[in-house]
C-alpha positions in Angstrom: 4.3 0.1 -11.7 7.1 -2.5 -13.3 7.6 0.7 -16.1 7.4 3.4 -12.9 10.6 1.9 -11.6 12.4 1.1 -14.8 12.2 -2.5 -14.0 11.6 -5.3 -16.8 8.6 -8.2 -16.1 11.3 -10.9 -14.9 12.7 -8.9 -12.1 9.0 -8.8 -10.1 10.0 -12.7 -9.0 14.0 -11.9 -9.6 14.0 -9.0 -7.3 11.5 -10.1 -4.7 9.0 -7.1 -5.7 5.6 -7.8 -3.3 2.9 -5.6 -2.2 2.5 -5.1 1.9 -1.2 -3.4 2.8 -1.7 -2.8 6.8 -3.6 -5.2 8.4 -4.7 -9.3 7.5 -6.3 -8.3 3.9 -4.0 -7.7 1.4 -6.3 -5.0 -1.0 -3.7 -4.7 -3.9 -1.5 -6.9 -5.7 1.5 -6.6 -9.0 -0.2 -8.3 -12.0 3.0 -11.2 -12.7 2.2 -10.5 -16.6 1.8 -6.7 -17.0 3.1 -5.5 -13.9 0.5 -3.4 -13.3 -1.3 -2.5 -10.1 -4.6 -4.3 -9.4 -7.2 -5.1 -6.9 -6.4 -8.3 -5.0 -9.8 -7.8 -2.6 -13.0 -6.1 -3.5 -13.0 -3.2 -1.7 -16.3 -2.1 0.4 -15.7 1.6 1.4 -18.6 1.3 4.0 -17.1 -1.2 6.0 -14.0 0.1 5.9 -14.4 3.7 6.4 -18.1 4.1 8.2 -17.9 7.0 9.7 -14.8 8.9 8.2 -15.5 11.2 5.4 -11.4 10.4 3.4 -11.1 7.2 2.9 -7.5 5.9 2.7 -5.8 2.8 1.8 -2.0 2.4 2.7 0.4 -0.2 1.1 3.8 -0.3 0.8 6.1 -2.0 -2.6 9.4 -3.8 -1.2 11.9 -4.2 -3.8 14.5 -6.7 -2.8 18.1 -5.2 -4.0 19.7 -2.2 -5.4 17.8 -0.1 -6.9 
């Protein structure tokens, strides 16, 4: 994520970069040392999308300040 946005690692905390997911559980996070998008919680497809063929988890990446 950091590479795709053209940021440097210190900018993750300096610019307030954060991920926001729908609902209470945050399934994804940014790895602080690499800037990679990682899973933060176990994702159980059967529990989340029982009878749905296409299971989608949405999240937003928020970056404060100008890009």
